[in-house]
C-alpha positions in Angstrom: -18.5 -22.9 -41.6 -18.3 -25.1 -44.3 -21.7 -24.2 -46.2 -22.0 -27.4 -48.1 -22.6 -29.7 -45.1 -24.5 -26.9 -42.3 -27.4 -26.3 -44.8 -30.6 -27.9 -44.0 -32.9 -25.2 -45.0 -35.4 -26.2 -48.4 -34.1 -24.5 -51.2 -37.8 -23.7 -52.4 -39.0 -23.0 -48.5 -36.0 -20.5 -48.9 -36.7 -19.1 -52.3 -40.6 -18.3 -50.9 -39.3 -17.1 -47.5 -37.3 -14.2 -49.5 -39.9 -13.8 -52.6 -42.1 -12.4 -49.3 -40.0 -9.4 -49.2 -40.5 -6.3 -51.4 -37.3 -5.6 -52.6 -36.5 -2.4 -55.2 -35.8 -3.2 -58.8 -32.8 -1.5 -60.3 -30.8 -1.7 -63.4 -27.2 -1.9 -62.9 -25.4 -0.3 -65.8 -21.9 0.4 -67.2 -20.1 0.7 -70.1 -16.8 -0.2 -72.1 -17.5 1.7 -75.4 -21.3 0.7 -75.5 -24.1 0.4 -72.5 -24.3 -2.3 -70.7 -26.9 -3.5 -68.2 -29.3 -5.9 -66.3 -31.7 -5.9 -63.6 -31.2 -6.7 -59.8 -33.3 -6.4 -57.0 -30.4 -7.1 -54.6 -28.7 -3.8 -54.0 -28.5 -2.0 -51.0 -27.6 1.3 -49.1 -24.4 0.7 -47.1 -22.9 3.3 -45.2 -23.7 7.3 -45.3 -19.9 8.2 -44.6 -18.7 7.4 -46.7 -21.8 7.3 -49.1 -21.9 3.6 -50.8 -24.3 0.7 -51.9 -23.9 -2.7 -52.7 -25.4 -5.0 -55.7 -25.4 -8.5 -55.8 -24.9 -10.0 -59.2 -24.6 -13.8 -60.0 -20.4 -14.9 -60.2 -21.1 -16.2 -64.1 -22.9 -12.3 -64.7 -21.3 -11.0 -68.3 -22.0 -7.7 -66.2 -19.9 -8.3 -63.4 -17.3 -9.3 -65.2 -17.8 -5.6 -67.0 -17.8 -4.0 -64.1 -14.9 -5.6 -62.9 -12.9 -4.3 -65.8 -14.5 -0.8 -65.8 -14.2 0.0 -61.8 -17.5 2.0 -62.3 -21.3 1.1 -62.1 -24.9 3.3 -62.2 -27.3 2.2 -60.0 -31.1 3.1 -62.0 -33.8 3.1 -59.3 -37.0 2.0 -61.7 -40.0 4.2 -61.5 -43.3 2.2 -60.8 -44.6 2.2 -64.7 -41.1 0.6 -65.7 -41.8 -3.1 -65.4 -41.5 -3.6 -68.7 -38.0 -1.9 -69.1 -37.0 -4.1 -66.0 -38.3 -7.8 -67.5 -36.5 -6.3 -71.0 -33.2 -5.6 -68.7 -33.5 -9.5 -67.2 -33.6 -11.4 -70.3 -30.3 -12.9 -72.0 -29.2 -12.3 -75.4 -30.5 -9.1 -76.4 -29.5 -5.2 -76.9 -31.4 -4.5 -74.0 -31.3 -0.5 -74.4 -32.7 -0.8 -77.8 -36.2 1.5 -77.5 -35.2 2.6 -74.0 -34.8 6.0 -73.6 -31.2 6.6 -71.6 -28.1 9.3 -71.4 -24.7 9.1 -70.2 -25.0 10.7 -66.9 -21.2 11.1 -65.4 -19.7 8.5 -67.8 -22.5 5.7 -67.6 -25.5 4.6 -68.7 -28.9 6.3 -66.7 -32.0 6.0 -68.0 -34.9 8.0 -68.2 -37.8 8.0 -66.2 -36.4 6.3 -62.9 -37.0 7.0 -59.2 -33.5 7.6 -58.2 -29.5 7.3 -59.5 -26.5 6.7 -58.1 -22.9 6.6 -60.1 -20.4 4.4 -58.1 -16.9 3.4 -58.2 -16.0 0.1 -57.4 -14.7 -0.6 -53.6 -14.7 -4.4 -53.4 -15.7 -7.6 -54.8 -17.0 -10.3 -52.4 -17.8 -13.7 -53.6 -20.7 -15.2 -51.2 -22.4 -18.1 -52.0 -23.3 -18.1 -56.0 -23.1 -14.2 -56.4 -20.6 -11.8 -55.7 -21.4 -8.5 -54.0 -20.2 -5.1 -56.1 -19.4 -2.7 -53.3 -19.4 1.0 -54.7 -18.7 4.5 -53.5 -21.5 7.1 -54.8 -19.9 10.0 -56.4 -23.1 11.5 -57.8 -26.5 10.8 -56.7 -30.5 11.9 -57.9 -33.8 11.4 -56.8 -37.0 12.2 -58.1 -40.6 12.9 -57.3 -41.9 9.1 -58.7 -42.6 6.0 -56.6 -40.4 3.6 -57.0 -40.9 -0.1 -58.4 -40.7 -3.4 -56.4 -40.8 -6.8 -56.7 -42.5 -9.5 -54.5 -43.9 -12.7 -54.7 -42.8 -13.2 -58.4 -44.7 -9.5 -59.6 -44.3 -6.4 -59.9 -45.4 -3.2 -57.7 -45.2 -0.5 -55.8 -45.2 1.1 -52.2 -48.4 2.7 -51.3 -48.0 4.9 -47.9 -50.7 4.3 -45.0 -51.2 5.9 -41.9 -50.2 4.1 -38.6 -52.9 3.0 -36.2 -53.5 5.5 -33.4 
């Protein structure tokens, strides 16, 4: 399919439609001597057997190049009270880890206070549109009893459980 000639959706309409979807917010990290990371909302569980996740990074992302070189990445799913950290890691050109509590876990930067964590080995890099999908085999995972941070309609929030109607 030639995506250049067959796409007819208005880009703003598509952006608005995707913005209506609540997505979990995470920081993807790696290290090559020093820690690196960026905020992403495009990630998902991919497989249980074997355990795999996927993350999507822009082709021109500095982190994508570092992950390709290191062959590993950490997935830090943020807690409901970490919107400030999400905003910090979304910015370019600054030391994103300055003032953030973190530790090395499985040889990868893990941010303190997160909702869940996965340490991953890169399986594949797949170019798709203006992003690259990075698939990772999960070698270690942990979760914590805290609500996760979500992003919807260009705002941060968190999940609130509801009882189904009878």
